[in-house]
N, C-alpha and C positions, 0 to 999 in steps of 0.2 A: 530477552530473547527466551524462544522455547526449544526444546528437542522433542516435544510431545509426538508421538506416532499415533495416526488415526487408522485403525484397521476394520474391515467390515467382513461379515459373513463367511461362508464356506463354499459357495459356488465357485466354478472355474474363472469366471470373470473376477470374483473377488480374490481367488488365490493369484491371478495374474497382476491385480492391482497392488496386492501386497508385496509380491516380488519386485515389481516396479519402484514401489515405493521405499523398500528396503535398500534398492540400489541408489535411489536418491539420497536416501539419509547417509549411506556409506560414502558417496561422492561428496556430500554436503561436509561431512566431516574431514575427509581425506584432504580436500582442498584447502583446509584451514580458512574457510570463509568467514567462520565466527569472528577471527580476530580483525577482518578487514571491515566489519559491518557497523553501521551507525549504533551508538550505545548512548545511554545517559551520561551527560557531560559533554557530548558532542556539540557541534554548532549547526545551525540551518545555513548553508550557502546562499547569497543572494542571487539566485538564478531565476529566469522567466520560465513560466509555462504557458500554454495556450488553452484557455479555458474554452469550452465548445461553444457557449453563447456570447462571451465577453471579449475573446481575443486575448491578447497577452496580459498577463498577470506577473507580479514580482513578489516573491515571498516575504522580501523585507517591508514592502509597503502593507501587506496583510498584518504582519507582526507589529505594525505601528499602532493598530487598533485592536489588536486582541491576540490572545495565544492561538497556536496553530495545531491542527490535528491533520496529518498526512495519512492516508491510506493508498496502498500501492496495490493494483490489481493488473491482471494480464491484458484483457482487451475485451470490447464488446462481443457478445456471443459466447463468451465463457460461461457456461451454466453456473459453476461454482461462485465465480467472481459477481455474477450478476445477483445471486443469492445474497451474497455478502453486502452488497450495495442496498439491495431493497431492505435487508435487516437492520442495516445502519440508519436508513431513513426513518424507521420506526424507532429504534431504541437509542441511536447516538446523536442523530440531528437534533432533536429536540432539546438533548442536554447541553450541546454545544451552542445552541442559540440562547438558552438561558444563562449560560456562563460567558457569553460574549466570545466564544472562540469561534474561529473559522475552520471548518471541516472541507477538507479538498481531498477528492478521490483522484489517484494519478495513475495514468497509463501510458506506455510508449507508443500506443496507437496513434495514427494521425487523426487530428481533431475532427474532421468531418465525417470520418468513420466511427469515431467514438460518440459523436453527439446522440445517436439514436438510443443509446442506453440511458442517458439522462431523461431523454424525452418520453420515452417508452414507459418508464417507471416514475415519471414526474418528481424526480429527485430535487429536493430543495437546496441542496449544497452545491459547491463547485465540483465539477468534473473537468479535470484537466488533462491535457497531452504533454508528455516530455519526449518529443519525437526522436531526439538525438540521444536520449536516455542520459543526460548530463547529470540530473539529479540523482537518478538510479545508480550511476557510477559513482558519484560523490559519496552516496551511501554505502556502497559495496554490495548492494543486494540484487544486482543482475546477473543473469546466466544466460548463455547462447542457446537457443532454439531454432534449428534450421528451418523448421516447418513453420515457424511463426512469420516468415517473411509476407506471405500473402495476406495473412490477417492484419498486420501492422500497417502496411501500405506505405512503409518509409525506406525500403531497400535495407531494412536492418532487422536484425533477429535476436535481439536482447529482450528478455522479459524479467520482470521483477518477482523475486520470492513474494509471497503474500506478506505484508509488513504494515505495520502502523507506528508512526513516529508522533510524539507529543512534545512541542516546544513551547516555552513560556515567551513573555513578549520580548525578552533579550536575545532570542534566538538560541537561547541553551535548551539542548534536549533534555526532557525530564523522564521520558519513557519511551522505550523502543521495543518492539517484539517482532521477530522475524520467523516465519514458518518455512519449513522445506517442502511442504505439500501444498499443491493448487487448492485443494478443497478445504484448507484448514483457515479457521477465522478466529481473529482475537474476539473474546466477547466485550460488549460495550461497557461493562462494569468497571475493569481496570482502567480503560481509557478515561473514564469520567472521573474515577479516583485520582488519576494523574492530573487531570485538569483542575480539579479542586485543591490539590496539594501543590499546584505549580508555583506558588511562592515560598513554599518551604526549602530550607537549605538542601543542596544534594548530598546524597550519601547517608 
């Protein structure tokens, strides 16, 4: 996981953003969410997701044929999230294909609302909905955002912190990183390194 803080510029908008991010950071730590979040050594639950083109998919069945990389993002239309998805198409998806890993981007947004982000950017990897945020809750990476109700289309308002989870074929988590800020992104390189080392003993 990470406690990195991303700050920008000196304009009024940037100052407001810094203040908002600092408030989020304090809340992030005050709530002791770190201790509840998924971490190396944890397990991938056998929960279904709804892939925007394929329909229901099960994590356990994906793990039967390769390691798993789960990337959590907010929803279609979030500029930072879409930038991350496009970046991963360039930098992460080819490596996952070469290593026989399944790359799945996960959002709590309803599948039919989520589909345009996959099609618009011609993403080659799976894009899936967790509409009841059951996987997000299982990983302890969700937080309520009342204004997200309209965007998600699920009558729910839980969004995930930007997160990446890598699991080996046994379903054991080998790498996990969670960011408190919506614009944060885990570089592809540590994710790829975790995939390459996934057969090494934990710790």
